[in-house]
N, C-alpha and C positions, 0 to 999 in steps of 0.2 A: 390692652387693645386686641380686638378679635377681627377676623376677616369680615364679620357682619358689619363692623363699623365702616369698612370700606364700601360695603353695599350702599350705605346711606350716601356716601360721597358719589358713588357711581350713578345713583339715580339722578343727581343733578346734572350729570354729563349728558343725559339724554337730550338736553336743550342744545347741545353742541356749542355751548359758549364756555370755553375753558376758564374765563375769568370768574365764572360762578363758583369754581371749585377751589380757588386759591386759599381762602381762609379756612375752609373745612379741611382741606388736605394738610395745610400747615399745622393746624391744631392736632390732627391725628398723628402726623409724623413726629411731632414733638414728644409723643409717648412711646416711640419705637426705640428699642435698643438694637442697633444694626448687628452687632456681634452676636446677640442671641438668635436673631432670625437666621443669619448665615450658618451659625453653628448647628441650629436645629435641622436645617436642610442637609448639611453635610453628614450629620449623625445618621439621619434617615437613609441617606444614600449608602452608607457603610453597613447598616444593620439590615436593610431590606434589599436584597439583590434584584428584586423586580422593579424597584423605584428608579426613576430617571433623575440624574443630577440636574439641578435647576440652572444649568449653564445656557445662556442665550448666545454668547460669543466669547472670544478670548478676553474681553474686557467687561462683560456684563453678566450678572447673576440675577435670577428671578427671586424676589423676596416673597411675593404673594401672587397667586393665580386665581382671580375671581371669576364670576360667571361670564363676564365679558371683558374685564379689565385686567391689566398686568401692572404690577409694581416692581420695578427693576432698579438695581444698584449698578452704576457704571463707574469704572475707573478710567480716567482720561490722562493720557501721557503727553498730550500736545503741550509744547512749551512756547509756542508762538502762533500767530494767526495762520490759518490753513491756506495753502496754495490753491486748493480746490475746496469750495464750500458745499457742504452737503445738506439738503433739506431734510426736515424731520416731520413726523406726524404731529397732529394735535396732541399736546401733552401739558401736564402740569409738572414742573421741575422744582425739586427742593435741593438746595446746594448743601452738601455735607462739608465741603471745604470752600474757601474763597476761590473765585475765578475772575480772570479778565475776560471781557466779552466784546464782541462786535455784533450788533444787530443789523440785519440787512432787510430792506423792503423788497418783496418779490413782485414782479410784474409779469402778467401773461401766464400765470400758473394754471395748469390743468391737471386735475388729480388722476384721471383715468387714461390719458394718452400724453405722449411726449410732445410738447410744443417747443420746437427748436427756436422760436422767437422769444421765449421767456428769458428774463434777465433779472439781476438784482442790483440794487444801489445801496450804498452805505447809509445806515441810519445812526442811531445813537450808539455810543460805546461807553464802557465804564467797568465797574467791578461789582460782582455779586458777593455778598458776605455769607458765611455759614448760617444755615437756617432760613435764609431768604428764599422766597418762592416766586416763580415766574410762570405765567400761563402763555404757552406758545400756540399761535394760530397759524397753521401751515399755509393757509391761503394768503397770508399777509406778510409773514416774516420767516427768515432763516437765521438761526443763532449759531455763531461760531464761538467756541470756548477754549481757553487755554489756561495753564497754571505754571508757575515757575518751577514747581517740583512735580507732584502728582495730584491731580484733582479727582474729586468724587462727587456724584450727584445721584439723586433718586428721581425716577420718572413714573408718573401715572398715565397710562395710555390705554386706548381701546385696542385690544389684541385682535379684533376682527376687521379693523380698517384695512382696506386693500388698495391703497393709493400708491402710485409709483413715487419714487424719490428722485430728485434731480441732483446733478452735480454742476456747479457753476465755477467758472474761472475766477480766481480771487482778484485778478488784475482788471480784466475787462468786464466782469460781471455776467458774461454771456453763458447760457446753458451749453454744456459740452457733452453731457451724456445723461443717461437715466438708468434705473434698475428697479426691479420689484423688491421692495423692502418687506413685503408680507409673504411669509412662507406659504400661505394658502395659494397665492398666485403662482408661485414657482411650481408647486405640486401640480396645479392644473396644466401649466405649460408642459411639464414632463409627461403627464398622462396623455395629452394630445399628441405629443411627438412619438410616444411609444405606440399608441394605437395606429398612428399613420404608417410607421415602419413595419410593425408586426401584426397589425390588425387586419380585418377583412370587412366585407360589407355589413356585417353585424354591428360594427362600430359606428356606422354612418349616422344613425339617429342621435347618439350621444354627442358626436362631434358637431352635428347641426345645432344641437342645444347650446354648445359652447360658443357658437357664432353670435349668440344673444348676450354673452357676458359683458359686463360693463367695462372690463379692462381690455384695451386694444391689443396688448401683447398676447393675451389668451385667445382672442378672436383670430389673430394672425396665425398662431400655432395650429388652431383648429382648421383654418383654411389650408394650410400647408399639409396637414395630415390628410384631409379629404382629397387633396390633389394626388397624394401617393396611392390612395385606395381606388379612386375613380376620377378620371380626367374631367368629365362633365361636372361631377360634384365639386371638384376643386375650382373650376372656372366659375361656377355659380357662386361659390363662396367668395372668391376674390372680387367678383362683380358686386356682391353685397358690401364688401369692405370698401370698395371704391366709392359706393354711393353713401354709405352711412358713417364712415370713419373720417378723421380729420388729419391734417398735417402730413407727416411723413408716411403714415400707414396708408392713407388714401393714395398718395403718390406711388408708393411701392406696389400697391395692388393694381393700379393702372398700368404700371410697367410690366407686371406679370401678364395682364390681359393683352397688351400690345405684343409682347414677345410670343404669345401663344397663337397669334394669327398666321 
C-alpha cells in the first residue's frame, strides 16, 4: 500500500459524506502493518535530525500525512464512559482493538462559533470489534469510546478542517466549554494577540483581514488586537462583531461597546 492509494480515498471525501469512505478505507487499512509504519517513522526521526517526529499528542501518532488528509493511530486509556464528552471532526475510524461505545446525537451544533444552547442526547450504544469501521459525522454525532484495558484506533481526517470542538457534560448533556482543535486556528489567534500587544499601525490591514475569518475566536482576537493598537479601530471591529457574530461573541462585543461609552 502506498500514500497514493489514500489519495484515491481522499478524493471521495470531497463529497463531505464520510459514509462514502467506509469500505474504501476499510479495504486499504486491511493491508497496513501498523508496526511497520510506526517503526519507519521512528527510524527516520533517529537518522534524520531535521525530521520532526510524527507525534500529534501524548496518545496519538501520525501514520500518513497526505495532501489534505491525515491518518493517525490513537491509544485510548479510558476504561469507562467519560464525565465530559468531547466532539470530534468528520472522520472515518477503524478500530484496532475492540471498544465499548456510546453514540450521542448532537443538537444545535455550530462549527465556527460556540453555541451555548447546544446539547447531546444518548443514542445507540454497543461494542466495536477489531477491523470494524465507523464514519463519524460531526454535525450529527459525538462518539465516546472506552476499553477495559487499552484501546487503539486509526482515524482518517481532513487536516485542514478548522471547526471548534465542544465539551458536553456527560450527565446533563449540556455544552460546558469549547476549544479550537485545529492548530491553524490557534496559530492565527496567537498571531493576532502578538500583533496587538507588540505591533503598530502597520499591522492594522492584516488584522482587519482577520475580522473576515470564518472562526469567531479568530475574529475576536483580531478585534482585541486592533483595540490595543487604535481605540477607534477597536471599536469599529467590536461593532462589526456585534452585528455579524452570534451567541456569546455578539453579546461580549456589545458589552465592550457599552463599556466604552
